[in-house]
C-alpha positions, 0 to 999 in steps of 0.5 A: 519144464523142471530138472530136479535132483532125483533119490532114485526110488520113483516108479517112473524113473526106475522104469526109464533107467531100466530101460535105458539100461536093456538098450544099451546092453543090446547095443553095446559089446559087453566088454565095452557096456559102460551103463551104471546100474541103479546101485551104480547111480546111487553111489555119493559121487552122483548126483542124478536130476530127472526132467519132469513136465508137469507129472510128467518124466520126461528124460533124466541125467547125472554127473559123477566126480572124478576128482575136484576138477573133472566131472564125467556126464553119465546116464543121459535118457530122453523119454522116446515121446518126449524125444525132439522137444528139447529135454536132452539140452536143457538138461545137459545146460544144466549138468554142464552148469552144475559142473562150472559151479563145483568150480571142475576145469573139465567135464568128460563122457563115454558113449558107444561108436555105433550109429544107434549112438550118432544123435547123442554124439551130435548133440555133445559137439553142439555143446563143445564137446570135442573126441579125446583120449579115454579118461579116468578108468576107460580103456580104448576098445574100438566100441567106445567114443571119449568127449570132453570138454573144458569149462574155463 
């Protein structure tokens, strides 16, 4: 599999992100739905990657620079046909390595608190993330799980 910086213009990536956003809207209360749409992911402080197995899209994820020492993981998603094949772990390690290369001291994320989000929480825990309080613009809402990992 290969991971590439993506410009968010290819139909497979757009379709995956639209499905991701629809699922997040359906799985989270409106006041706690923090997934970004395409325009949000195109902001200059965000780097977006897609994961490919040959010509097939396998997943995606992004890294948002909060400040010069702190990054946030956004829009991690694996294509259904590739679940259980290590795509999320591969991409998460890539994002962690990129954050380290940028000199970030901390990498954080927000995900949902419901049962639907438990596999994501477990993935992040396996990669050294721990529960924390809200960061950046987030506030405690009971429907979000906040996690962070020191990179030092």
